[in-house]
All heavy atoms as a GROMACS GRO file, in nm:
protein
  615
    1GLN      N    1   0.819 -12.724  17.865
    1GLN     CA    2   0.714 -12.700  17.768
    1GLN      C    3   0.712 -12.553  17.732
    1GLN      O    4   0.707 -12.466  17.817
    1GLN     CB    5   0.581 -12.743  17.828
    1GLN     CG    6   0.467 -12.727  17.733
    1GLN     CD    7   0.336 -12.774  17.797
    1GLN    OE1    8   0.330 -12.800  17.915
    1GLN    NE2    9   0.236 -12.785  17.716
    2GLU      N   10   0.713 -12.527  17.603
    2GLU     CA   11   0.717 -12.389  17.556
    2GLU      C   12   0.577 -12.330  17.553
    2GLU      O   13   0.482 -12.396  17.513
    2GLU     CB   14   0.776 -12.388  17.414
    2GLU     CG   15   0.850 -12.262  17.383
    2GLU     CD   16   0.927 -12.277  17.253
    2GLU    OE1   17   1.013 -12.364  17.245
    2GLU    OE2   18   0.895 -12.201  17.161
    3GLU      N   19   0.565 -12.206  17.597
    3GLU     CA   20   0.436 -12.138  17.598
    3GLU      C   21   0.410 -12.077  17.461
    3GLU      O   22   0.502 -12.028  17.396
    3GLU     CB   23   0.435 -12.028  17.703
    3GLU     CG   24   0.442 -12.080  17.844
    3GLU     CD   25   0.435 -11.967  17.943
    3GLU    OE1   26   0.368 -11.866  17.915
    3GLU    OE2   27   0.498 -11.979  18.048
    4PRO      N   28   0.285 -12.079  17.417
    4PRO     CA   29   0.254 -12.016  17.288
    4PRO      C   30   0.273 -11.865  17.296
    4PRO      O   31   0.252 -11.804  17.400
    4PRO     CB   32   0.107 -12.051  17.265
    4PRO     CG   33   0.053 -12.084  17.399
    4PRO     CD   34   0.168 -12.136  17.481
    5VAL      N   35   0.314 -11.807  17.186
    5VAL     CA   36   0.331 -11.662  17.180
    5VAL      C   37   0.193 -11.599  17.168
    5VAL      O   38   0.111 -11.641  17.089
    5VAL     CB   39   0.418 -11.622  17.059
    5VAL    CG1   40   0.425 -11.472  17.044
    5VAL    CG2   41   0.556 -11.682  17.073
    6THR      N   42   0.169 -11.499  17.250
    6THR     CA   43   0.040 -11.429  17.245
    6THR      C   44   0.065 -11.287  17.196
    6THR      O   45   0.179 -11.243  17.187
    6THR     CB   46  -0.025 -11.423  17.384
    6THR    OG1   47   0.059 -11.344  17.468
    6THR    CG2   48  -0.044 -11.561  17.443
    7GLU      N   49  -0.043 -11.217  17.167
    7GLU     CA   50  -0.030 -11.077  17.124
    7GLU      C   51   0.046 -10.996  17.227
    7GLU      O   52   0.128 -10.913  17.194
    7GLU     CB   53  -0.168 -11.016  17.103
    7GLU     CG   54  -0.230 -11.049  16.971
    7GLU     CD   55  -0.360 -10.975  16.951
    7GLU    OE1   56  -0.366 -10.855  16.983
    7GLU    OE2   57  -0.454 -11.037  16.902
    8VAL      N   58   0.017 -11.018  17.354
    8VAL     CA   59   0.082 -10.942  17.461
    8VAL      C   60   0.232 -10.964  17.457
    8VAL      O   61   0.311 -10.871  17.465
    8VAL     CB   62   0.026 -10.982  17.598
    8VAL    CG1   63   0.105 -10.917  17.710
    8VAL    CG2   64  -0.121 -10.945  17.609
    9GLN      N   65   0.275 -11.089  17.442
    9GLN     CA   66   0.417 -11.119  17.441
    9GLN      C   67   0.488 -11.057  17.322
    9GLN      O   68   0.606 -11.026  17.331
    9GLN     CB   69   0.438 -11.271  17.441
    9GLN     CG   70   0.400 -11.334  17.574
    9GLN     CD   71   0.401 -11.485  17.568
    9GLN    OE1   72   0.364 -11.543  17.466
    9GLN    NE2   73   0.441 -11.548  17.675
   10GLU      N   74   0.420 -11.036  17.212
   10GLU     CA   75   0.484 -10.981  17.093
   10GLU      C   76   0.528 -10.838  17.113
   10GLU      O   77   0.628 -10.796  17.057
   10GLU     CB   78   0.388 -10.990  16.973
   10GLU     CG   79   0.367 -11.132  16.926
   10GLU     CD   80   0.263 -11.142  16.817
   10GLU    OE1   81   0.210 -11.038  16.773
   10GLU    OE2   82   0.232 -11.254  16.776
   11TRP      N   83   0.456 -10.758  17.193
   11TRP     CA   84   0.493 -10.617  17.209
   11TRP      C   85   0.561 -10.588  17.341
   11TRP      O   86   0.602 -10.476  17.366
   11TRP     CB   87   0.372 -10.525  17.193
   11TRP     CG   88   0.261 -10.551  17.292
   11TRP    CD1   89   0.149 -10.622  17.269
   11TRP    CD2   90   0.255 -10.507  17.428
   11TRP    NE1   91   0.072 -10.626  17.382
   11TRP    CE2   92   0.135 -10.557  17.482
   11TRP    CE3   93   0.338 -10.433  17.510
   11TRP    CZ2   94   0.096 -10.534  17.613
   11TRP    CZ3   95   0.299 -10.410  17.641
   11TRP    CH2   96   0.180 -10.460  17.691
   12MET      N   97   0.574 -10.689  17.426
   12MET     CA   98   0.629 -10.667  17.560
   12MET      C   99   0.773 -10.620  17.556
   12MET      O  100   0.854 -10.673  17.482
   12MET     CB  101   0.625 -10.797  17.640
   12MET     CG  102   0.508 -10.809  17.728
   12MET     SD  103   0.522 -10.944  17.845
   12MET     CE  104   0.576 -11.079  17.749
   13ASP      N  105   0.801 -10.521  17.638
   13ASP     CA  106   0.939 -10.480  17.654
   13ASP      C  107   1.001 -10.567  17.763
   13ASP      O  108   0.930 -10.636  17.836
   13ASP     CB  109   0.951 -10.332  17.685
   13ASP     CG  110   0.878 -10.290  17.812
   13ASP    OD1  111   0.865 -10.372  17.905
   13ASP    OD2  112   0.836 -10.175  17.819
   14PRO      N  113   1.134 -10.569  17.773
   14PRO     CA  114   1.199 -10.656  17.872
   14PRO      C  115   1.154 -10.630  18.016
   14PRO      O  116   1.143 -10.723  18.095
   14PRO     CB  117   1.348 -10.623  17.855
   14PRO     CG  118   1.360 -10.570  17.717
   14PRO     CD  119   1.229 -10.500  17.689
   15GLU      N  120   1.125 -10.505  18.051
   15GLU     CA  121   1.082 -10.475  18.188
   15GLU      C  122   0.946 -10.538  18.217
   15GLU      O  123   0.925 -10.594  18.324
   15GLU     CB  124   1.075 -10.324  18.209
   15GLU     CG  125   1.211 -10.259  18.207
   15GLU     CD  126   1.204 -10.108  18.188
   15GLU    OE1  127   1.094 -10.054  18.166
   15GLU    OE2  128   1.310 -10.046  18.193
   16THR      N  129   0.855 -10.532  18.121
   16THR     CA  130   0.724 -10.592  18.139
   16THR      C  131   0.738 -10.743  18.149
   16THR      O  132   0.675 -10.807  18.233
   16THR     CB  133   0.631 -10.555  18.022
   16THR    OG1  134   0.621 -10.414  18.013
   16THR    CG2  135   0.492 -10.614  18.040
   17GLU      N  136   0.822 -10.800  18.066
   17GLU     CA  137   0.844 -10.944  18.070
   17GLU      C  138   0.902 -10.987  18.204
   17GLU      O  139   0.859 -11.086  18.263
   17GLU     CB  140   0.937 -10.986  17.956
   17GLU     CG  141   0.946 -11.136  17.940
   17GLU     CD  142   1.018 -11.178  17.814
   17GLU    OE1  143   1.061 -11.091  17.735
   17GLU    OE2  144   1.033 -11.298  17.797
   18ASP      N  145   0.998 -10.909  18.257
   18ASP     CA  146   1.054 -10.939  18.389
   18ASP      C  147   0.945 -10.937  18.495
   18ASP      O  148   0.941 -11.023  18.583
   18ASP     CB  149   1.163 -10.838  18.428
   18ASP     CG  150   1.292 -10.857  18.351
   18ASP    OD1  151   1.309 -10.964  18.287
   18ASP    OD2  152   1.376 -10.765  18.354
   19PHE      N  153   0.857 -10.838  18.487
   19PHE     CA  154   0.749 -10.827  18.584
   19PHE      C  155   0.656 -10.947  18.574
   19PHE      O  156   0.621 -11.009  18.675
   19PHE     CB  157   0.672 -10.697  18.565
   19PHE     CG  158   0.559 -10.682  18.662
   19PHE    CD1  159   0.584 -10.652  18.795
   19PHE    CD2  160   0.428 -10.698  18.622
   19PHE    CE1  161   0.481 -10.638  18.886
   19PHE    CE2  162   0.324 -10.685  18.712
   19PHE     CZ  163   0.351 -10.655  18.845
   20LEU      N  164   0.619 -10.984  18.454
   20LEU     CA  165   0.528 -11.097  18.438
   20LEU      C  166   0.593 -11.228  18.479
   20LEU      O  167   0.523 -11.321  18.521
   20LEU     CB  168   0.479 -11.104  18.292
   20LEU     CG  169   0.388 -10.988  18.252
   20LEU    CD1  170   0.350 -11.000  18.104
   20LEU    CD2  171   0.263 -10.983  18.337
   21ASN      N  172   0.725 -11.236  18.472
   21ASN     CA  173   0.794 -11.357  18.517
   21ASN      C  174   0.774 -11.381  18.666
   21ASN      O  175   0.789 -11.494  18.713
   21ASN     CB  176   0.943 -11.351  18.484
   21ASN     CG  177   0.970 -11.384  18.340
   21ASN    OD1  178   0.894 -11.458  18.276
   21ASN    ND2  179   1.078 -11.330  18.286
   22LEU      N  180   0.742 -11.277  18.743
   22LEU     CA  181   0.713 -11.295  18.886
   22LEU      C  182   0.593 -11.387  18.907
   22LEU      O  183   0.577 -11.449  19.011
   22LEU     CB  184   0.684 -11.160  18.953
   22LEU     CG  185   0.798 -11.059  18.960
   22LEU    CD1  186   0.746 -10.926  19.015
   22LEU    CD2  187   0.911 -11.111  19.045
   23PHE      N  188   0.507 -11.398  18.805
   23PHE     CA  189   0.384 -11.477  18.815
   23PHE      C  190   0.395 -11.614  18.750
   23PHE      O  191   0.301 -11.691  18.750
   23PHE     CB  192   0.267 -11.401  18.748
   23PHE     CG  193   0.233 -11.272  18.816
   23PHE    CD1  194   0.295 -11.154  18.777
   23PHE    CD2  195   0.140 -11.268  18.917
   23PHE    CE1  196   0.264 -11.035  18.838
   23PHE    CE2  197   0.108 -11.148  18.979
   23PHE     CZ  198   0.170 -11.032  18.940
   24ARG      N  199   0.508 -11.647  18.693
   24ARG     CA  200   0.522 -11.770  18.614
   24ARG      C  201   0.491 -11.898  18.691
   24ARG      O  202   0.443 -11.993  18.634
   24ARG     CB  203   0.663 -11.782  18.557
   24ARG     CG  204   0.692 -11.680  18.451
   24ARG     CD  205   0.642 -11.726  18.316
   24ARG     NE  206   0.684 -11.631  18.216
   24ARG     CZ  207   0.601 -11.564  18.139
   24ARG    NH1  208   0.473 -11.584  18.146
   24ARG    NH2  209   0.647 -11.479  18.050
   25ASP      N  210   0.517 -11.902  18.821
   25ASP     CA  211   0.493 -12.025  18.896
   25ASP      C  212   0.348 -12.035  18.946
   25ASP      O  213   0.318 -12.114  19.034
   25ASP     CB  214   0.592 -12.039  19.012
   25ASP     CG  215   0.575 -11.931  19.117
   25ASP    OD1  216   0.486 -11.844  19.102
   25ASP    OD2  217   0.651 -11.933  19.215
   26GLN      N  218   0.259 -11.957  18.887
   26GLN     CA  219   0.116 -11.958  18.917
   26GLN      C  220   0.081 -11.899  19.053
   26GLN      O  221  -0.031 -11.908  19.098
   26GLN     CB  222   0.058 -12.101  18.907
   26GLN     CG  223   0.078 -12.167  18.773
   26GLN     CD  224   0.015 -12.089  18.658
   26GLN    OE1  225  -0.096 -12.040  18.672
   26GLN    NE2  226   0.084 -12.077  18.548
   27SER      N  227   0.178 -11.842  19.122
   27SER     CA  228   0.147 -11.777  19.249
   27SER      C  229   0.152 -11.626  19.229
   27SER      O  230   0.199 -11.577  19.127
   27SER     CB  231   0.246 -11.818  19.357
   27SER     OG  232   0.376 -11.773  19.325
   28VAL      N  233   0.101 -11.554  19.325
   28VAL     CA  234   0.103 -11.409  19.319
   28VAL      C  235   0.220 -11.361  19.405
   28VAL      O  236   0.232 -11.400  19.520
   28VAL     CB  237  -0.030 -11.351  19.373
   28VAL    CG1  238  -0.026 -11.199  19.375
   28VAL    CG2  239  -0.146 -11.401  19.290
   29PRO      N  240   0.308 -11.278  19.348
   29PRO     CA  241   0.420 -11.229  19.428
   29PRO      C  242   0.370 -11.138  19.540
   29PRO      O  243   0.265 -11.075  19.528
   29PRO     CB  244   0.506 -11.151  19.328
   29PRO     CG  245   0.413 -11.115  19.218
   29PRO     CD  246   0.308 -11.221  19.215
   30SER      N  247   0.446 -11.132  19.646
   30SER     CA  248   0.407 -11.046  19.758
   30SER      C  249   0.409 -10.900  19.714
   30SER      O  250   0.476 -10.862  19.616
   30SER     CB  251   0.503 -11.066  19.875
   30SER     OG  252   0.631 -11.014  19.841
   31LEU      N  253   0.337 -10.818  19.788
   31LEU     CA  254   0.336 -10.676  19.761
   31LEU      C  255   0.478 -10.620  19.774
   31LEU      O  256   0.521 -10.537  19.693
   31LEU     CB  257   0.241 -10.604  19.857
   31LEU     CG  258   0.221 -10.456  19.835
   31LEU    CD1  259   0.170 -10.428  19.693
   31LEU    CD2  260   0.123 -10.401  19.936
   32GLU      N  261   0.552 -10.667  19.875
   32GLU     CA  262   0.689 -10.621  19.894
   32GLU      C  263   0.776 -10.654  19.772
   32GLU      O  264   0.848 -10.567  19.722
   32GLU     CB  265   0.751 -10.685  20.018
   32GLU     CG  266   0.895 -10.643  20.040
   32GLU     CD  267   0.956 -10.703  20.165
   32GLU    OE1  268   0.884 -10.739  20.258
   32GLU    OE2  269   1.080 -10.714  20.166
   33LYS      N  270   0.766 -10.776  19.723
   33LYS     CA  271   0.846 -10.816  19.606
   33LYS      C  272   0.809 -10.732  19.484
   33LYS      O  273   0.895 -10.689  19.407
   33LYS     CB  274   0.824 -10.965  19.578
   33LYS     CG  275   0.917 -11.022  19.475
   33LYS     CD  276   0.900 -11.173  19.467
   33LYS     CE  277   1.000 -11.234  19.372
   33LYS     NZ  278   0.987 -11.379  19.364
   34THR      N  279   0.679 -10.707  19.468
   34THR     CA  280   0.632 -10.627  19.355
   34THR      C  281   0.680 -10.483  19.366
   34THR      O  282   0.728 -10.424  19.269
   34THR     CB  283   0.478 -10.632  19.348
   34THR    OG1  284   0.438 -10.769  19.339
   34THR    CG2  285   0.426 -10.557  19.227
   35GLU      N  286   0.667 -10.425  19.486
   35GLU     CA  287   0.714 -10.287  19.506
   35GLU      C  288   0.863 -10.275  19.481
   35GLU      O  289   0.908 -10.181  19.415
   35GLU     CB  290   0.685 -10.241  19.650
   35GLU     CG  291   0.550 -10.180  19.668
   35GLU     CD  292   0.537 -10.111  19.802
   35GLU    OE1  293   0.601 -10.150  19.900
   35GLU    OE2  294   0.458 -10.015  19.806
   36ARG      N  295   0.940 -10.368  19.535
   36ARG     CA  296   1.086 -10.366  19.515
   36ARG      C  297   1.118 -10.367  19.366
   36ARG      O  298   1.201 -10.290  19.318
   36ARG     CB  299   1.153 -10.486  19.581
   36ARG     CG  300   1.164 -10.478  19.730
   36ARG     CD  301   1.225 -10.606  19.787
   36ARG     NE  302   1.358 -10.629  19.734
   36ARG     CZ  303   1.470 -10.593  19.797
   36ARG    NH1  304   1.465 -10.538  19.915
   36ARG    NH2  305   1.587 -10.616  19.740
   37PHE      N  306   1.051 -10.457  19.292
   37PHE     CA  307   1.075 -10.468  19.148
   37PHE      C  308   1.042 -10.337  19.077
   37PHE      O  309   1.121 -10.288  18.996
   37PHE     CB  310   0.992 -10.582  19.089
   37PHE     CG  311   1.004 -10.591  18.939
   37PHE    CD1  312   1.112 -10.654  18.881
   37PHE    CD2  313   0.910 -10.531  18.857
   37PHE    CE1  314   1.125 -10.659  18.742
   37PHE    CE2  315   0.922 -10.537  18.720
   37PHE     CZ  316   1.030 -10.601  18.662
   38LEU      N  317   0.928 -10.278  19.108
   38LEU     CA  318   0.886 -10.154  19.042
   38LEU      C  319   0.979 -10.039  19.075
   38LEU      O  320   1.013  -9.959  18.987
   38LEU     CB  321   0.742 -10.120  19.078
   38LEU     CG  322   0.636 -10.217  19.025
   38LEU    CD1  323   0.500 -10.184  19.083
   38LEU    CD2  324   0.633 -10.215  18.873
   39ILE      N  325   1.021 -10.030  19.199
   39ILE     CA  326   1.113  -9.922  19.239
   39ILE      C  327   1.248  -9.939  19.169
   39ILE      O  328   1.302  -9.843  19.113
   39ILE     CB  329   1.130  -9.920  19.393
   39ILE    CG1  330   1.000  -9.869  19.458
   39ILE    CG2  331   1.248  -9.833  19.434
   39ILE    CD1  332   0.994  -9.889  19.609
   40GLN      N  333   1.300 -10.060  19.169
   40GLN     CA  334   1.428 -10.084  19.103
   40GLN      C  335   1.419 -10.056  18.953
   40GLN      O  336   1.510  -9.996  18.895
   40GLN     CB  337   1.474 -10.229  19.127
   40GLN     CG  338   1.517 -10.254  19.269
   40GLN     CD  339   1.542 -10.401  19.297
   40GLN    OE1  340   1.466 -10.488  19.256
   40GLN    NE2  341   1.650 -10.428  19.368
   41THR      N  342   1.310 -10.096  18.893
   41THR     CA  343   1.291 -10.073  18.748
   41THR      C  344   1.284  -9.924  18.718
   41THR      O  345   1.346  -9.876  18.623
   41THR     CB  346   1.164 -10.144  18.699
   41THR    OG1  347   1.179 -10.285  18.723
   41THR    CG2  348   1.142 -10.121  18.550
   42ALA      N  349   1.208  -9.849  18.799
   42ALA     CA  350   1.196  -9.705  18.778
   42ALA      C  351   1.331  -9.636  18.795
   42ALA      O  352   1.368  -9.548  18.716
   42ALA     CB  353   1.093  -9.645  18.874
   43LEU      N  354   1.406  -9.675  18.897
   43LEU     CA  355   1.538  -9.614  18.919
   43LEU      C  356   1.633  -9.645  18.804
   43LEU      O  357   1.710  -9.559  18.761
   43LEU     CB  358   1.597  -9.660  19.053
   43LEU     CG  359   1.530  -9.599  19.176
   43LEU    CD1  360   1.579  -9.669  19.302
   43LEU    CD2  361   1.558  -9.450  19.184
   44GLN      N  362   1.627  -9.766  18.752
   44GLN     CA  363   1.711  -9.801  18.637
   44GLN      C  364   1.671  -9.719  18.515
   44GLN      O  365   1.756  -9.666  18.444
   44GLN     CB  366   1.700  -9.950  18.605
   44GLN     CG  367   1.770 -10.038  18.705
   44GLN     CD  368   1.743 -10.186  18.682
   44GLN    OE1  369   1.663 -10.223  18.596
   44GLN    NE2  370   1.807 -10.269  18.761
   45LYS      N  371   1.541  -9.711  18.492
   45LYS     CA  372   1.491  -9.638  18.375
   45LYS      C  373   1.534  -9.492  18.378
   45LYS      O  374   1.567  -9.434  18.275
   45LYS     CB  375   1.339  -9.649  18.368
   45LYS     CG  376   1.280  -9.575  18.250
   45LYS     CD  377   1.132  -9.599  18.238
   45LYS     CE  378   1.082  -9.529  18.113
   45LYS     NZ  379   0.963  -9.589  18.059
   46PHE      N  380   1.533  -9.432  18.497
   46PHE     CA  381   1.567  -9.290  18.510
   46PHE      C  382   1.709  -9.270  18.562
   46PHE      O  383   1.742  -9.165  18.616
   46PHE     CB  384   1.464  -9.218  18.597
   46PHE     CG  385   1.327  -9.218  18.534
   46PHE    CD1  386   1.227  -9.300  18.582
   46PHE    CD2  387   1.301  -9.137  18.425
   46PHE    CE1  388   1.102  -9.301  18.522
   46PHE    CE2  389   1.176  -9.137  18.364
   46PHE     CZ  390   1.076  -9.220  18.413
   47GLU      N  391   1.793  -9.372  18.542
   47GLU     CA  392   1.936  -9.365  18.573
   47GLU      C  393   1.962  -9.313  18.714
   47GLU      O  394   2.048  -9.228  18.736
   47GLU     CB  395   2.009  -9.283  18.468
   47GLU     CG  396   1.996  -9.341  18.329
   47GLU     CD  397   2.056  -9.253  18.220
   47GLU    OE1  398   2.083  -9.134  18.245
   47GLU    OE2  399   2.073  -9.306  18.109
   48GLY      N  400   1.884  -9.363  18.811
   48GLY     CA  401   1.904  -9.326  18.950
   48GLY      C  402   1.838  -9.196  18.993
   48GLY      O  403   1.848  -9.158  19.110
   49ASN      N  404   1.772  -9.127  18.902
   49ASN     CA  405   1.706  -9.001  18.936
   49ASN      C  406   1.580  -9.032  19.018
   49ASN      O  407   1.478  -9.076  18.965
   49ASN     CB  408   1.670  -8.922  18.810
   49ASN     CG  409   1.614  -8.786  18.839
   49ASN    OD1  410   1.527  -8.770  18.924
   49ASN    ND2  411   1.663  -8.687  18.768
   50ARG      N  412   1.590  -9.008  19.148
   50ARG     CA  413   1.482  -9.044  19.238
   50ARG      C  414   1.357  -8.959  19.220
   50ARG      O  415   1.245  -9.008  19.236
   50ARG     CB  416   1.531  -9.038  19.383
   50ARG     CG  417   1.636  -9.145  19.409
   50ARG     CD  418   1.693  -9.136  19.547
   50ARG     NE  419   1.790  -9.243  19.566
   50ARG     CZ  420   1.847  -9.271  19.681
   50ARG    NH1  421   1.819  -9.200  19.788
   50ARG    NH2  422   1.933  -9.370  19.690
   51ARG      N  423   1.374  -8.834  19.184
   51ARG     CA  424   1.258  -8.748  19.162
   51ARG      C  425   1.174  -8.800  19.045
   51ARG      O  426   1.052  -8.814  19.054
   51ARG     CB  427   1.302  -8.604  19.135
   51ARG     CG  428   1.185  -8.507  19.116
   51ARG     CD  429   1.229  -8.366  19.079
   51ARG     NE  430   1.314  -8.359  18.960
   51ARG     CZ  431   1.269  -8.370  18.834
   51ARG    NH1  432   1.141  -8.389  18.810
   51ARG    NH2  433   1.352  -8.361  18.732
   52LYS      N  434   1.241  -8.832  18.935
   52LYS     CA  435   1.170  -8.884  18.818
   52LYS      C  436   1.110  -9.021  18.845
   52LYS      O  437   0.999  -9.052  18.800
   52LYS     CB  438   1.264  -8.890  18.697
   52LYS     CG  439   1.299  -8.754  18.642
   52LYS     CD  440   1.388  -8.767  18.521
   52LYS     CE  441   1.426  -8.631  18.465
   52LYS     NZ  442   1.514  -8.644  18.347
   53ALA      N  443   1.183  -9.105  18.918
   53ALA     CA  444   1.132  -9.239  18.952
   53ALA      C  445   1.006  -9.228  19.037
   53ALA      O  446   0.906  -9.296  19.011
   53ALA     CB  447   1.239  -9.320  19.024
   54ALA      N  448   1.009  -9.141  19.138
   54ALA     CA  449   0.893  -9.122  19.225
   54ALA      C  450   0.774  -9.072  19.144
   54ALA      O  451   0.661  -9.122  19.160
   54ALA     CB  452   0.926  -9.025  19.337
   55GLU      N  453   0.798  -8.978  19.056
   55GLU     CA  454   0.691  -8.924  18.972
   55GLU      C  455   0.630  -9.033  18.886
   55GLU      O  456   0.508  -9.045  18.875
   55GLU     CB  457   0.748  -8.811  18.885
   55GLU     CG  458   0.643  -8.738  18.805
   55GLU     CD  459   0.705  -8.623  18.727
   55GLU    OE1  460   0.776  -8.541  18.788
   55GLU    OE2  461   0.681  -8.616  18.606
   56ALA      N  462   0.714  -9.116  18.824
   56ALA     CA  463   0.666  -9.224  18.738
   56ALA      C  464   0.587  -9.327  18.817
   56ALA      O  465   0.491  -9.386  18.766
   56ALA     CB  466   0.784  -9.290  18.667
   57LEU      N  467   0.627  -9.349  18.942
   57LEU     CA  468   0.559  -9.446  19.027
   57LEU      C  469   0.432  -9.390  19.092
   57LEU      O  470   0.354  -9.464  19.151
   57LEU     CB  471   0.654  -9.495  19.138
   57LEU     CG  472   0.772  -9.579  19.090
   57LEU    CD1  473   0.874  -9.593  19.202
   57LEU    CD2  474   0.724  -9.715  19.041
   58GLY      N  475   0.414  -9.259  19.081
   58GLY     CA  476   0.296  -9.196  19.138
   58GLY      C  477   0.302  -9.183  19.289
   58GLY      O  478   0.199  -9.186  19.356
   59ILE      N  479   0.425  -9.169  19.340
   59ILE     CA  480   0.444  -9.151  19.484
   59ILE      C  481   0.532  -9.029  19.507
   59ILE      O  482   0.599  -8.981  19.416
   59ILE     CB  483   0.508  -9.276  19.551
   59ILE    CG1  484   0.646  -9.306  19.489
   59ILE    CG2  485   0.415  -9.396  19.540
   59ILE    CD1  486   0.720  -9.422  19.556
   60SER      N  487   0.531  -8.979  19.631
   60SER     CA  488   0.615  -8.864  19.662
   60SER      C  489   0.760  -8.910  19.675
   60SER      O  490   0.788  -9.028  19.699
   60SER     CB  491   0.569  -8.798  19.792
   60SER     OG  492   0.597  -8.883  19.902
   61GLU      N  493   0.852  -8.815  19.662
   61GLU     CA  494   0.992  -8.847  19.683
   61GLU      C  495   1.014  -8.898  19.825
   61GLU      O  496   1.094  -8.990  19.846
   61GLU     CB  497   1.081  -8.725  19.658
   61GLU     CG  498   1.104  -8.697  19.511
   61GLU     CD  499   1.199  -8.581  19.491
   61GLU    OE1  500   1.321  -8.603  19.511
   61GLU    OE2  501   1.153  -8.472  19.456
   62ARG      N  502   0.945  -8.839  19.918
   62ARG     CA  503   0.958  -8.880  20.059
   62ARG      C  504   0.918  -9.027  20.075
   62ARG      O  505   0.986  -9.104  20.144
   62ARG     CB  506   0.871  -8.790  20.146
   62ARG     CG  507   0.884  -8.819  20.292
   62ARG     CD  508   0.802  -8.722  20.372
   62ARG     NE  509   0.816  -8.754  20.514
   62ARG     CZ  510   0.791  -8.672  20.610
   62ARG    NH1  511   0.750  -8.550  20.583
   62ARG    NH2  512   0.805  -8.709  20.735
   63THR      N  513   0.808  -9.066  20.012
   63THR     CA  514   0.765  -9.206  20.018
   63THR      C  515   0.868  -9.297  19.952
   63THR      O  516   0.900  -9.404  20.004
   63THR     CB  517   0.627  -9.223  19.951
   63THR    OG1  518   0.531  -9.146  20.024
   63THR    CG2  519   0.584  -9.369  19.948
   64LEU      N  520   0.923  -9.252  19.840
   64LEU     CA  521   1.025  -9.332  19.773
   64LEU      C  522   1.146  -9.352  19.864
   64LEU      O  523   1.197  -9.463  19.877
   64LEU     CB  524   1.069  -9.267  19.641
   64LEU     CG  525   1.180  -9.341  19.565
   64LEU    CD1  526   1.139  -9.484  19.531
   64LEU    CD2  527   1.219  -9.264  19.441
   65TYR      N  528   1.190  -9.246  19.929
   65TYR     CA  529   1.304  -9.258  20.020
   65TYR      C  530   1.273  -9.356  20.133
   65TYR      O  531   1.359  -9.436  20.172
   65TYR     CB  532   1.343  -9.121  20.076
   65TYR     CG  533   1.430  -9.043  19.982
   65TYR    CD1  534   1.374  -8.957  19.886
   65TYR    CD2  535   1.569  -9.054  19.985
   65TYR    CE1  536   1.454  -8.886  19.798
   65TYR    CE2  537   1.649  -8.982  19.898
   65TYR     CZ  538   1.591  -8.899  19.805
   65TYR     OH  539   1.672  -8.829  19.717
   66ARG      N  540   1.151  -9.352  20.187
   66ARG     CA  541   1.113  -9.446  20.293
   66ARG      C  542   1.115  -9.590  20.241
   66ARG      O  543   1.162  -9.682  20.308
   66ARG     CB  544   0.975  -9.413  20.349
   66ARG     CG  545   0.974  -9.298  20.446
   66ARG     CD  546   0.847  -9.294  20.531
   66ARG     NE  547   0.724  -9.304  20.455
   66ARG     CZ  548   0.652  -9.199  20.413
   66ARG    NH1  549   0.689  -9.076  20.443
   66ARG    NH2  550   0.541  -9.218  20.347
   67LYS      N  551   1.064  -9.610  20.120
   67LYS     CA  552   1.061  -9.744  20.061
   67LYS      C  553   1.204  -9.794  20.034
   67LYS      O  554   1.234  -9.911  20.055
   67LYS     CB  555   0.980  -9.745  19.931
   67LYS     CG  556   0.836  -9.709  19.946
   67LYS     CD  557   0.756  -9.824  19.994
   67LYS     CE  558   0.608  -9.786  19.997
   67LYS     NZ  559   0.530  -9.889  20.067
   68LEU      N  560   1.290  -9.706  19.986
   68LEU     CA  561   1.429  -9.745  19.962
   68LEU      C  562   1.495  -9.792  20.092
   68LEU      O  563   1.565  -9.893  20.094
   68LEU     CB  564   1.508  -9.628  19.901
   68LEU     CG  565   1.471  -9.590  19.759
   68LEU    CD1  566   1.537  -9.458  19.720
   68LEU    CD2  567   1.509  -9.700  19.662
   69ASP      N  568   1.468  -9.719  20.199
   69ASP     CA  569   1.523  -9.756  20.329
   69ASP      C  570   1.461  -9.887  20.378
   69ASP      O  571   1.530  -9.978  20.424
   69ASP     CB  572   1.498  -9.644  20.429
   69ASP     CG  573   1.568  -9.668  20.560
   69ASP    OD1  574   1.689  -9.698  20.560
   69ASP    OD2  575   1.501  -9.658  20.665
   70GLN      N  576   1.330  -9.898  20.365
   70GLN     CA  577   1.257 -10.016  20.410
   70GLN      C  578   1.308 -10.143  20.341
   70GLN      O  579   1.322 -10.247  20.405
   70GLN     CB  580   1.108  -9.998  20.381
   70GLN     CG  581   1.020 -10.117  20.412
   70GLN     CD  582   0.875 -10.094  20.371
   70GLN    OE1  583   0.834  -9.983  20.337
   70GLN    NE2  584   0.796 -10.199  20.376
   71TYR      N  585   1.334 -10.135  20.213
   71TYR     CA  586   1.375 -10.253  20.136
   71TYR      C  587   1.527 -10.265  20.124
   71TYR      O  588   1.577 -10.352  20.054
   71TYR     CB  589   1.312 -10.250  19.996
   71TYR     CG  590   1.160 -10.254  20.000
   71TYR    CD1  591   1.085 -10.174  19.916
   71TYR    CD2  592   1.092 -10.339  20.087
   71TYR    CE1  593   0.947 -10.177  19.918
   71TYR    CE2  594   0.954 -10.343  20.090
   71TYR     CZ  595   0.882 -10.263  20.006
   71TYR     OH  596   0.744 -10.267  20.007
   72GLY      N  597   1.599 -10.176  20.188
   72GLY     CA  598   1.745 -10.182  20.184
   72GLY      C  599   1.802 -10.155  20.046
   72GLY      O  600   1.903 -10.211  20.006
   73LEU      N  601   1.738 -10.066  19.974
   73LEU     CA  602   1.780 -10.034  19.837
   73LEU      C  603   1.862  -9.906  19.828
   73LEU      O  604   1.889  -9.857  19.719
   73LEU     CB  605   1.657 -10.022  19.745
   73LEU     CG  606   1.572 -10.147  19.731
   73LEU    CD1  607   1.446 -10.117  19.652
   73LEU    CD2  608   1.651 -10.259  19.666
   74THR      N  609   1.903  -9.850  19.940
   74THR     CA  610   1.976  -9.724  19.939
   74THR      C  611   2.120  -9.743  19.898
   74THR      O  612   2.177  -9.846  19.904
   74THR     CB  613   1.972  -9.655  20.077
   74THR    OG1  614   2.019  -9.747  20.174
   74THR    CG2  615   1.834  -9.607  20.107
   0.00000   0.00000   0.00000
């Protein structure tokens, strides 16, 4: 069944759409899954620049490095 197009969907960029797809099955994704997605998206957006990714995420570089290690994203 196709979902109706809403105003939000009309302006959504692919990253936002990917994020919202985490909620498609009516459940809430875990905090870990959400964090992993946001970190990966920020790193892609800033072409691997961890300083810029951390700044965009509102966390310190040190925290980003810990999260990368925690989620095996190094």
